[in-house]
N, C-alpha and C positions, 0 to 999 in steps of 0.2 A: 226614327233613330237609326243611326248607322252602326253596323257591327265592325266597321273598319277601325283599325287601330289609330290612336292619336299619336303624333310624333312631335316632340319638343326638342329644340336644339339651342344651345347657348355656348358661349366661350367664357371660360373661367381662368383666372390667373392664380396659380397656387404657389405661395411663397416657399422657397427652398427649405426654410426652417420648419415647415409643417411636415416635410417628408422625412420620416424616421423608419426604423425597422417595423414599427407597428402601422398597419394600413389606416388610411383616413376613411372615415365612414360618411356616406351620403345618406341622409335621413329625410324621410317625408314626415313632417311634424305632426299633422293631424292624424294620419294613419298610424303613426308610431304608437300613439296613446290608445286608439280605438281598435287597431288591428283590422280595419275594414277592408283594406286592399289585400287580395290573395297573391301568393307567390307567383302564380302563372300569369297574372294580369299586367305586371310591370317588368320591363327589361331595361337595363341601363348600360351605356357604353361610355368609355372615356378614351378618346383618341383611337377609336376603332376596336378597343378591347372590351369584351363583355365583362361586366362586373358581377361577382358572385354575391348571393344574398342568403342569409340563413333564416329569414323570416318574411321576406317580401316587402318590408318597409325600410330596411337598412341594407345598403349595398357597400361592400368593401372595395376600396380603391388601392391596389398594390402600388408601392412606390415606383416600381419599374415601368409603369405605363404613364407616369406623370412627367410632363415637361416642366421642370422646376423654373420658377420665375419667368414663365413664358405662357403663351396661349395654349389652352387645352380645350378640345371640343367635347362637350358633354351632350349626349343624346339619350333621351328617355322615350321609350315606346310604352304606351298604355293601351292594353287590348280591350276589346269589347265595349260594352255599354258604359263602363266607368272610364271613359277616355279623357276626362278632364282632370287636371291636377288642381285640387281645391285647397291645398295647404302649402305652406312654405317648404322649400327644399333647402337643407343645410349641409355644409361640410363640417364635420367635427373630428 
């Protein structure tokens, strides 16, 4: 087993009507319920800006880093032995 981080990248299109004064949340479904992933294990970026997390399973996406109705690059870095994303990732 490797201790190198796992990197995931995808492009998401975020509708302009989703962007309000309240940040959008990026949530890891399975880990949200179980709390299995620790804060230090996962880091998320949108368009190069690191996203803040209060619990390690939900990351807040501020409206000022979103390209409305356009392509946004989402990058997820998972550290250590838990480098696989085993649950769905949702924008809410």
